[in-house]
C-alpha positions in Angstrom: -149.2 -11.1 -9.0 -146.8 -8.7 -10.6 -143.3 -9.8 -11.3 -140.4 -7.4 -11.5 -137.6 -8.7 -13.8 -134.0 -7.6 -14.1 -131.4 -8.9 -16.5 -129.6 -12.0 -15.3 -126.0 -11.2 -14.5 -124.4 -13.5 -11.9 -122.9 -11.6 -9.0 -124.3 -8.2 -10.1 -127.1 -6.7 -8.0 -128.7 -3.3 -7.9 -128.8 -0.5 -10.5 -125.9 1.3 -12.1 -124.7 4.0 -9.7 -126.7 2.4 -6.8 -125.0 1.5 -3.5 -127.9 -0.7 -2.4 -128.2 -4.4 -3.0 -131.4 -6.3 -3.8 -132.9 -8.5 -1.1 -133.8 -11.8 -2.7 -135.0 -15.1 -1.3 -133.6 -18.4 -2.4 -136.9 -19.2 -4.1 -136.8 -16.1 -6.2 -133.2 -16.6 -7.2 -134.3 -19.9 -8.8 -137.1 -18.2 -10.8 -135.7 -17.7 -14.3 -137.7 -16.2 -17.3 -137.0 -15.4 -20.9 -138.4 -12.1 -22.1 -138.3 -10.9 -25.7 -139.2 -7.4 -27.1 -140.1 -7.7 -30.7 -140.8 -4.9 -33.2 -142.4 -6.8 -36.1 -142.3 -5.6 -39.7 -145.5 -3.9 -40.7 -148.0 -6.4 -42.2 -146.2 -9.5 -40.9 -147.8 -9.7 -37.4 -149.8 -12.8 -38.1 -146.8 -14.5 -39.6 -144.9 -13.6 -36.5 -147.6 -15.0 -34.2 -147.5 -18.3 -36.1 -143.7 -18.5 -35.9 -143.9 -17.7 -32.2 -146.3 -20.6 -31.6 -144.1 -22.9 -33.7 -141.2 -21.9 -31.4 -143.3 -22.8 -28.4 -143.7 -26.3 -29.9 -139.9 -26.6 -30.2 -139.5 -25.5 -26.6 -142.0 -28.0 -25.4 -140.1 -30.8 -27.1 -136.7 -29.9 -25.4 -135.3 -32.3 -22.8 -135.6 -29.5 -20.2 -138.7 -27.6 -21.4 -140.0 -24.3 -19.9 -141.7 -24.5 -16.5 -145.0 -23.4 -17.8 -146.6 -21.9 -21.0 -145.1 -18.9 -22.6 -147.1 -15.8 -23.2 -147.1 -13.5 -26.2 -148.6 -10.0 -25.8 -149.2 -7.3 -28.5 -149.4 -3.6 -27.8 -152.9 -2.2 -28.2 -151.5 1.2 -29.4 -148.6 0.0 -31.5 -149.6 -3.3 -33.2 -146.1 -4.1 -34.5 -144.8 -4.3 -30.9 -144.9 -7.6 -29.1 -143.5 -8.9 -25.8 -143.0 -12.6 -25.1 -142.1 -14.2 -21.7 -142.2 -17.4 -19.9 -140.7 -19.2 -16.9 -137.9 -21.8 -17.1 -136.9 -24.3 -14.4 -133.3 -23.1 -14.3 -130.7 -21.0 -16.0 -129.1 -24.2 -17.2 -132.4 -25.1 -19.0 -132.3 -21.7 -20.7 -128.7 -22.1 -21.7 -129.5 -25.6 -23.1 -132.4 -24.1 -25.1 -130.2 -21.4 -26.5 -127.7 -24.0 -27.7 -130.4 -26.2 -29.3 -130.3 -26.1 -33.1 -134.0 -26.3 -33.4 -134.6 -23.4 -30.9 -131.9 -21.4 -32.7 -133.7 -21.8 -36.0 -137.0 -20.9 -34.4 -135.6 -17.8 -32.9 -133.9 -16.9 -36.2 -137.3 -17.1 -37.9 -138.8 -14.7 -35.4 -135.9 -12.3 -35.8 -136.2 -12.3 -39.6 -139.8 -11.0 -39.2 -138.6 -8.1 -37.0 -137.1 -4.7 -37.5 -135.7 -5.0 -33.9 -135.6 -7.9 -31.6 -134.2 -8.2 -28.0 -134.6 -11.6 -26.5 -133.0 -12.0 -23.0 -132.8 -14.0 -19.8 -134.0 -12.6 -16.5 -134.5 -13.6 -12.9 -137.2 -12.6 -10.5 -136.0 -10.3 -7.8 -139.3 -9.2 -6.2 -143.0 -10.0 -6.2 -145.9 -7.9 -5.2 -147.9 -8.9 -2.1 
């Protein structure tokens, strides 16, 4: 299954300059993911992977943990580039995670290992057949 993700912005549908709206189902509207793009400092990749796993432990201990395991992938052509993603049960669970001091600290540790970091919250708008 391939998931197409767009930035979660309540009440905003479609692309800039587009007159079309996205056709979503109630089930898809409930599918929320976090997605991070991480450019890690050269030579600190293993440290980043360890910190990411530690953050996963923090997430698992939250009152409203993720809906499943998170995934961290590394570029095969650019070894300092990583993407992380994972499903959450609701946007409220993501908001609670972002307000949790332990999660904030874990995310801060990841960001300190990066030259660029772009964590975000997304919703599923389409799935492949």
